[in-house]
C-alpha positions in Angstrom: 108.1 118.0 198.0 110.2 118.3 194.8 109.4 122.0 194.6 110.6 122.5 198.2 113.9 120.8 197.3 114.6 123.2 194.4 113.4 126.3 196.3 115.7 125.3 199.2 118.7 124.7 196.8 118.1 128.1 195.2 118.7 129.7 198.6 122.3 128.3 198.4 122.8 130.9 195.6 120.5 133.6 196.8 122.0 133.9 200.3 125.5 134.8 199.1 124.0 137.2 196.6 122.0 138.8 199.5 125.2 139.1 201.6 126.9 141.2 199.0 123.8 143.2 197.9 123.4 146.7 199.4 121.2 146.5 202.5 121.1 150.2 203.0 122.7 153.5 201.9 124.0 155.8 204.6 125.7 159.1 204.7 126.7 161.9 207.1 124.6 164.6 205.5 122.2 164.6 202.7 124.5 166.9 200.7 127.2 164.2 200.5 126.9 160.9 198.6 125.5 157.9 200.4 127.7 154.8 201.0 126.2 151.4 200.3 126.4 148.9 203.1 126.1 145.2 202.6 126.2 142.3 205.1 129.8 141.7 204.1 131.0 145.3 204.2 129.2 145.7 207.6 131.0 142.6 208.9 134.3 143.9 207.7 133.8 147.2 209.6 132.6 145.3 212.7 135.7 143.0 212.7 137.8 146.1 213.0 135.9 147.7 215.8 134.0 145.1 217.9 135.0 141.4 217.5 132.3 140.1 219.9 129.5 141.8 217.9 131.2 140.7 214.7 131.1 137.1 215.8 127.4 137.3 216.8 126.4 139.0 213.5 128.5 136.6 211.4 126.8 133.7 213.1 123.3 135.2 212.6 123.8 136.5 209.1 126.0 133.9 207.5 126.4 130.6 209.4 122.8 130.1 210.7 120.9 130.5 207.5 123.5 128.7 205.3 123.8 125.8 207.7 120.1 125.6 207.9 119.8 125.5 204.1 122.4 122.8 203.8 120.8 120.8 206.6 117.4 121.1 204.9 118.9 120.0 201.6 120.3 116.9 203.3 116.9 116.1 204.8 115.3 116.6 201.4 117.7 114.1 199.8 117.3 111.6 202.7 121.0 112.1 203.8 120.0 113.4 207.2 117.2 112.2 209.6 114.0 114.3 209.7 114.3 114.5 213.5 116.8 117.4 213.0 114.0 119.6 211.5 113.2 121.4 214.8 116.9 122.3 215.2 117.0 123.6 211.7 113.9 125.6 212.3 115.6 127.3 215.3 118.6 128.2 213.1 116.2 130.0 210.8 114.7 131.9 213.6 118.2 132.9 214.8 118.9 134.3 211.3 115.9 136.6 211.7 117.8 138.2 214.6 120.2 139.7 212.0 117.3 141.3 210.2 116.2 142.7 213.5 119.7 144.1 214.1 119.7 145.8 210.7 116.3 147.3 211.3 117.3 148.5 214.7 120.4 150.2 213.2 118.2 152.0 210.6 115.8 153.2 213.3 118.7 154.5 215.5 120.5 156.1 212.6 117.3 157.9 211.5 116.6 159.0 215.0 119.9 160.7 215.4 119.1 163.1 212.6 122.6 163.9 211.5 122.8 161.5 208.7 120.6 160.0 206.1 119.8 156.3 205.9 117.8 154.6 203.1 117.0 150.9 202.8 118.2 149.2 199.6 117.0 146.2 197.7 119.5 143.8 199.4 117.6 144.2 202.7 114.4 142.9 201.1 116.3 140.1 199.3 118.0 139.0 202.6 114.7 139.2 204.5 112.9 137.3 201.8 115.6 134.5 201.8 115.3 134.2 205.6 111.4 134.0 205.4 111.5 131.6 202.5 113.9 129.4 204.5 111.6 129.4 207.5 108.6 128.6 205.2 110.4 125.8 203.4 111.3 124.1 206.7 107.8 124.4 208.1 106.3 123.0 204.8 109.0 120.2 204.9 108.0 119.4 208.5 104.3 119.3 207.6 104.9 117.2 204.5 106.8 114.7 206.6 104.1 114.5 209.3 101.4 113.9 206.6 103.5 111.1 205.1 103.8 109.5 208.5 100.0 109.7 209.1 99.3 108.0 205.7 101.5 105.0 206.4 99.6 101.9 207.5 100.3 100.9 211.0 
């Protein structure tokens, strides 16, 4: 359980790093240089063009995973009741929606054929953070259930 605490706390640093890391490189034609797009730069562009989508992506990419990580840390340090774990698990699944949106964008952009899109290391870091968060919450839930079963009735 101690390892889970520290892995979860490391996500408090890794998520912001993933938000600023390049998710993909995109350009109009292969002859021109490719621009790096991160979660933050993508959100900045979205806020200028589509506020509703910007709100959705901000919730999925930033608030859902970070709130889940903070909530899980509070559970690990016994500052929040374990009964919130299912809600935190849902927050992690919502964060996967953002990874799906990015993947969809890449597929659509590649399908158009006018530009060039390449995935970058930040996409893998962001995806790894989301998957690690989901795994940590599942293991935390399992560890709590095992502890309850071992208690004398």
